[in-house]
C-alpha positions as CSV (number, residue, x, y, z in Angstrom):
1,M,87.6,130.0,207.7
2,K,86.6,127.7,210.6
3,T,89.2,126.3,213.0
4,N,88.6,123.2,215.2
5,S,91.3,122.5,217.7
6,G,92.4,118.9,217.6
7,K,93.3,119.1,221.3
8,N,89.6,118.9,222.1
9,I,89.2,115.9,219.9
10,T,92.2,114.1,221.4
11,D,91.2,115.0,224.9
12,N,87.8,113.5,224.4
13,L,89.0,110.4,222.7
14,G,92.4,110.0,224.3
15,K,93.9,108.5,221.2
16,I,95.1,109.4,217.7
17,Y,95.0,106.7,215.1
18,Y,97.5,106.6,212.2
19,S,98.3,104.1,209.5
20,V,101.7,102.5,209.3
21,L,103.4,101.0,206.2
22,V,105.7,98.2,207.1
23,K,108.1,96.9,204.5
24,Q,110.6,94.1,204.9
25,K,114.1,94.9,203.7
26,E,117.2,92.8,203.4
27,D,118.6,93.9,206.7
28,G,115.3,94.3,208.7
29,Y,112.1,96.3,208.6
30,Q,111.1,99.8,207.6
31,A,108.1,101.4,209.2
32,T,106.6,104.6,207.9
33,V,103.6,106.7,208.9
34,W,101.3,106.7,206.0
35,R,101.5,110.0,204.0
36,L,104.4,111.2,206.2
37,A,107.5,109.9,204.5
38,D,109.9,111.6,206.9
39,W,108.3,109.8,209.9
40,Q,110.2,106.6,209.2
41,V,112.3,104.2,211.2
42,F,114.4,101.0,210.5
43,A,114.9,98.0,212.8
44,T,115.9,94.4,212.6
45,T,112.4,93.1,213.6
46,K,108.9,94.2,212.7
47,E,108.0,94.6,216.4
48,E,111.0,96.7,217.1
49,A,110.3,98.9,214.0
50,L,106.7,99.5,215.2
51,S,107.9,100.3,218.7
52,K,110.5,102.7,217.4
53,L,107.9,104.4,215.2
54,H,105.5,104.7,218.1
55,S,108.2,106.4,220.1
56,L,109.0,108.7,217.2
57,V,105.4,109.7,216.7
58,S,104.9,110.3,220.4
59,D,108.1,112.5,220.6
60,R,107.0,114.5,217.6
61,L,103.5,115.1,219.0
62,Q,104.8,116.4,222.3
63,N,104.2,120.1,222.8
64,V,102.2,120.5,219.6
65,E,98.6,121.1,219.0
66,I,96.6,119.5,216.2
67,V,94.3,122.0,214.5
68,N,91.8,121.2,211.8
69,Q,90.9,124.1,209.5
70,Q,88.0,124.4,207.0
71,I,87.7,126.9,204.2
72,E,85.0,127.5,201.7
73,A,85.9,126.2,198.2
74,P,85.8,128.8,195.6
75,S,82.6,128.6,193.6
76,S,83.2,128.4,189.9
77,E,80.8,128.0,187.1
78,H,80.7,124.7,185.2
79,P,82.8,125.1,182.1
80,L,79.9,124.0,179.8
81,M,77.4,126.4,181.5
82,K,78.3,129.2,179.0
83,F,76.7,127.0,176.3
84,A,73.5,126.3,178.1
85,G,70.5,127.7,176.2
86,M,72.5,128.8,173.2
87,Y,69.9,127.2,170.9
88,K,66.7,128.2,172.7
89,D,65.6,130.6,170.0
90,N,66.7,128.4,167.1
91,P,63.6,127.4,165.0
92,L,65.3,124.1,164.1
93,F,66.0,123.0,167.7
94,D,62.9,120.9,168.1
95,E,63.5,119.1,164.8
96,V,67.1,118.4,165.8
97,V,66.0,117.0,169.1
98,A,63.4,114.8,167.4
99,N,66.1,113.4,165.0
100,I,68.4,112.7,168.0
101,E,65.6,110.8,169.7
102,A,64.8,108.8,166.6
103,Y,68.4,107.9,166.1
104,R,68.8,106.8,169.7
105,H,65.7,104.6,169.4
106,Q,67.1,103.1,166.2
107,L,70.3,102.2,168.1
108,D,68.4,100.7,170.9
109,V,66.4,98.5,168.5
110,V,69.6,97.4,166.7
111,E,71.6,96.7,169.9
112,N,68.7,95.2,171.9
113,P,66.3,93.1,169.7
114,W,63.8,92.9,172.6
115,M,63.1,96.6,172.0
116,K,61.3,95.6,168.7
117,I,58.9,93.5,170.7
118,A,58.4,96.2,173.4
119,G,57.9,98.8,170.7
120,K,55.0,96.8,169.1
121,Y,53.0,96.8,172.3
122,K,53.9,100.1,173.9
123,D,50.8,101.9,172.6
124,D,48.4,99.1,173.5
125,P,46.1,99.8,176.5
């Protein structure tokens, strides 16, 4: 696990940016820090709501340290990997693949009539 102290980041940049959701209500405005529903304020004007929210965020970030952590994601095998190569020794495998290719070519010709013309000249030098 790696840890990166956010204090170094904020000391270098001097600012922390956050998104605010502002919603007009019947009796005023509600301002909420995006993804932090409990960081929310209500006020009669939009400007007052943003100001109150700024104060709330500043107060909550006093005497705290922001730390970013990183962990390695657990490696897991793809769920279909257990089927890979299951027909490698089957004597009919090449025939099945050829039939699939012929069927797909037939679908291309039916769905795209220009494939008929392209097919006529594909072997010409």
